[in-house]
C-alpha positions in Angstrom: 9.0 -18.3 -1.6 11.6 -15.6 -1.6 10.7 -14.6 -5.1 7.0 -14.5 -4.3 7.8 -12.3 -1.3 9.9 -9.9 -3.4 7.3 -9.7 -6.1 4.6 -9.0 -3.4 6.8 -6.2 -1.9 7.3 -4.7 -5.4 3.6 -4.8 -6.3 2.5 -3.4 -2.9 5.0 -0.6 -2.8 5.3 0.5 -6.4 2.1 2.5 -6.2 3.5 4.5 -3.2 6.8 5.1 -5.0 5.1 6.3 -8.2 2.6 8.4 -6.2 5.4 10.0 -4.3 7.2 10.9 -7.6 3.9 12.3 -8.8 3.6 14.4 -5.7 7.0 16.0 -6.3 6.9 16.3 -10.1 3.3 17.7 -10.3 3.5 19.8 -7.2 1.2 22.6 -8.4 -1.6 20.2 -9.3 -1.2 18.1 -6.2 -1.1 21.3 -4.0 -4.4 22.5 -5.7 -6.1 19.2 -4.9 -4.8 19.3 -1.3 -6.1 22.9 -0.9 -9.5 21.7 -2.3 -9.5 19.0 0.4 -8.6 21.7 3.0 -5.2 20.2 3.9 -3.4 22.6 6.2 -0.1 23.9 4.7 -1.0 22.2 1.5 2.2 22.7 -0.4 4.4 21.6 2.5 2.1 18.7 3.1 2.4 17.6 -0.5 6.2 17.8 -0.4 6.6 16.0 2.9 4.1 13.3 1.9 5.8 12.9 -1.5 9.2 12.4 0.1 7.8 9.9 2.6 6.0 8.0 -0.1 9.2 7.8 -2.2 11.4 6.8 0.7 8.8 4.3 2.1 8.2 2.8 -1.3 11.9 2.3 -1.9 12.4 0.9 1.6 9.7 -1.8 1.1 10.7 -2.6 -2.5 14.4 -2.9 -1.7 14.0 -4.5 1.8 16.0 -1.7 3.3 14.6 -1.3 6.8 11.3 -2.6 5.2 9.6 -2.7 8.6 10.1 1.1 9.1 9.1 1.9 5.5 6.0 -0.3 5.8 4.8 1.3 9.1 5.4 4.8 7.7 3.4 4.0 4.6 0.6 2.4 6.6 0.3 5.5 8.8 0.2 7.7 5.7 -2.4 5.5 4.1 -4.7 5.8 7.1 -4.2 9.5 7.4 -4.8 10.1 3.7 -7.9 7.8 3.8 -9.4 9.9 6.5 -8.4 13.3 5.2 -8.6 12.9 1.4 -11.4 10.4 1.0 -14.0 11.4 3.6 -16.9 9.7 1.8 -19.2 10.3 4.7 -19.3 14.0 3.9 -20.3 13.6 0.3 -23.9 14.2 -0.8 -23.6 13.2 -4.4 -24.1 9.4 -4.6 -21.5 8.9 -7.3 -18.9 11.0 -5.6 -19.7 9.2 -2.3 -19.1 5.8 -4.0 -15.8 6.9 -5.5 -14.5 8.3 -2.3 -15.6 5.2 -0.4 -13.7 3.0 -2.9 -10.6 5.1 -2.5 -11.0 5.1 1.3 -11.3 1.3 1.5 -8.4 0.9 -1.0 -6.2 3.0 1.4 -7.3 1.0 4.4 -6.6 -2.3 2.5 -3.1 -1.2 1.6 -2.5 -0.1 5.2 -3.4 -3.7 6.2 -1.0 -5.2 3.7 1.7 -2.8 4.9 1.1 -3.7 8.5 1.6 -7.4 7.5 4.9 -6.5 5.9 5.9 -4.6 9.1 5.0 -7.5 11.3 6.9 -10.0 9.1 10.1 -8.0 9.1 9.8 -6.7 12.7 9.4 -10.3 14.1 12.1 -12.0 11.9 14.9 -13.5 13.9 17.6 -11.1 14.7 20.1 -10.7 12.0 18.0 -12.5 9.4 17.5 -10.8 6.0 14.2 -11.7 4.3 13.6 -12.3 0.6 16.3 -10.4 -1.2 16.4 -7.6 1.4 19.2 -5.2 1.7 19.0 -4.9 5.5 17.5 -6.5 8.5 14.7 -4.8 10.4 14.8 -1.7 12.5 12.4 -2.9 15.2 
């Protein structure tokens, strides 16, 4: 089961890692999109979220304080779902459907990340789980 857990962590967190890298390497385009979505301090928000996505993704993938990384990514997923994918404000049916899909995807990933958080945070003290570099923070 350790291999399955490791593969699950990689599959869940890879999207966050790659998205964070995208935030930082395509800063102009990402800032423009954030401005379009009326994100306050758009450029700073993109940089901070990019750094948190990279660090959180690496944390979960490597099992380095994976509970902390998972809860940070879960919080980001919920905030981004609410701010970036507000389907309830869309009037065009196709745009509304696309935003709803993205919103539900973010909530679904937050649920998976909360499961990772709970698994690591409740592990017996001093126990490393599934090829993890560290034990939990919480």
